[in-house]
Each structure stands twice: as structure tokens, then as C-alpha cells.
N, C-alpha and C positions, 0 to 999 in steps of 0.2 A: 504493498501500498505505498510506502516513503516512496519507493520507485517514481511509482507514478505519479505521487506530488510534487517529485521534484521535476520529472519531466514535462508537466504541465505548466510549472514554473518557468523552464527553461525555454519553453514554446511562445510562452509569454513576453519575455526577455527579447527574444530572438526577433519576435514579430511586431515590439513595438507598443503592444496593445496595454501590458501592463503601466498602470501610473505610479506614480512617485507616493510612498505612503502617506506623507506629512508635507507641510511647504518646510519645517525644517530638514527634512530629510532632502527636498530637492535641493534647497540652500547649500546643505553639506556636498552634495553630488557636484555643485555648479563650482563651489569651492577647490573642489578636490581636481575639477576641472581646470582651472586657472592655475592649481599650484603646479601643475603637469604643465601646463602653458609657460609657466615664469621659468620651469627648470629647464626648458628645451630651449628657451631664449639667453639665459645663463649660460646653455651649455655653448651653444651657437657663438656667445660674444668671447668664451674662451678660446674655440677652436679659430674664431677670427685671429686672434695675437699670430697663431701658428697654422694658416691655411691649407700646407700640408698635411695635415691630420684630417681633413676633411675627405680627403681623399683615400688616405691610410683606413680610417674606420668610420665609417658613417653614421651619427647616432642613430641608433632604437631607439624608438620613443613609442610609447601607446598613449595617445592621449584621448582618443573615443573609446574609453573603456564601455562594458555593457552597460552598467548605470548612468554614464553618462550620454550614450546613445539613446536611449530610451527617454530621457529629457530631454533633451536636443529635438528626438522626432515629436514630442508632445508639444513643444515651443514651438516648431515650423508647422506642424499641422494647423495648429491655433490660430497662426498667423495667416496662415493662405486660408482657412476657412471664411475669414473676413473681406478676401479679395476673390477676383476673378481669375480664372486659370491662366489667364494669359499676361496678369502680373509680374511674374517670374522671369519672363523672356527666355530668350537662349534657347529655344526647345525647336528641333527641327534638323538640326544639323547632325552628322553622323555621330555617334555617340562613340565616346573616349573609355578604355578601360583605365581609369586614373590607377596609379600605382604606388606606394609610399616611397619615399628619396628616388625617386624619378622624374625627369626635370616637366615641368608643367607645358602641357600643350598651349603654343602659342595661340591659335585658335580659339581657345577657351578663354583669351583674357577680353572680359565681356564687363560690364557692372554687375553688379552683387546686388539682387533683389532688395529696394530699402526695407520693404514689407516685413523678410525675414530677417535684415540685419538690426534691427529694434527689438527682436526678442531676443536674441543672442547675446551673449556675455560679451562684452568689448575685449579686444586682444591689444598685445602690446605691438610697439613698431616694428614693422619689418613680419609682421606676420598678417595674414588676411583670410578670411571666408572666401571660398570660391563655389560655383556649382559645375558639374559636369554632368551631363545627363543626370539620373536622378540622384547622384551621391553630391555629399557636401565633403569639401577637401578643404583643408588647412595648409595654405598654401605659404611658405618662407619667401617673401618677395626679393631680397639680397642672395640668396642662390636661387632663386627663381625652381626650386623645388617642391614636392607635394611631402607635407610633414606627416600628415597621416590622413586616412579616408572616412568617412562613416557612409557604408552602403545604403541606398535607398533610404536617403533623409527625406525626400521629396517624393512622396507617394505617386504612382503611377497615373493611378487616376486622378490623381489633382491636374498633373500637366499635358494628360492627352486628351 
């Protein structure tokens, strides 16, 4: 019975349907996200002093953890419920498969939807949110690489 309960909970987390239990829990999750982002920014600042270290060992980061992914999908869905599907733009181009620590595709450098930007936590200088197809991407603007990817951040039914 316990295995079934764990399985159902796992499915809810993966599908993004589960809700953060309390506002305090949501705040704790978002603080964890901001700490992970700050850690990445500090790490890349240190690597900037020794640029050869970037090629030797790219930083392995995990910013969009499962709890963060759940909260971000909820925030994005809530923001997009208030607008028409065309408000996010950028749909219709051939999809790219975003990959962590790969160069950011030049064709995807478009304006990030303001309605979504308003609900997501602010990022430090040098990092920005972008959408590639249905995925939310955290982009390092200085290195022009994808730091992390939140798959299916924007529901397919919302943009198609």
C-alpha cells in the first residue's frame, strides 16, 4: 500500500498537478531556488577569474529541482490563465531540444513574455529566463549557455 501511495505522489509531482501544501512551503521552495541561482552566479564569477576552468569542468547545476518545477509550473499556469494563448508568442518555429550546458540557440533570443516574467522570482544579473518550445530555460547571458531546463513548463494546450 505504501508503494502505491509513493507512486501516486511521484506521478503528481512529475505531472505538475500537485500543489504546494502551504504558502510557507512555497516560499521555502522559492528561497531554495534563489539560493541555487545565487550559488551558480557565485561559481561562474569565480570561474570568470580563471576562464580556462570553464572548459576543463563545466559547472554541474540542478536549479529546477522537482519541488521548484512544481511551483514554477503552477505560477506559469496561473499567469497564462489570465491571457490569450498568443500572449506568449514565439510559437510556430521549429522546436529545439534545449540541453543543459549547451550554447543557447540564436534563433530563440526573443522577448520573454512579460506576463510570465512578473510571476517568476527575479534573477541576478547575467541570468535570464527564456522559452524554447514548451520548456523554460535559464540562460547565462555572459557565456550564452543553457544553465538548466524546466521541461514542459508551458502546457501544450496553452500554446497550441
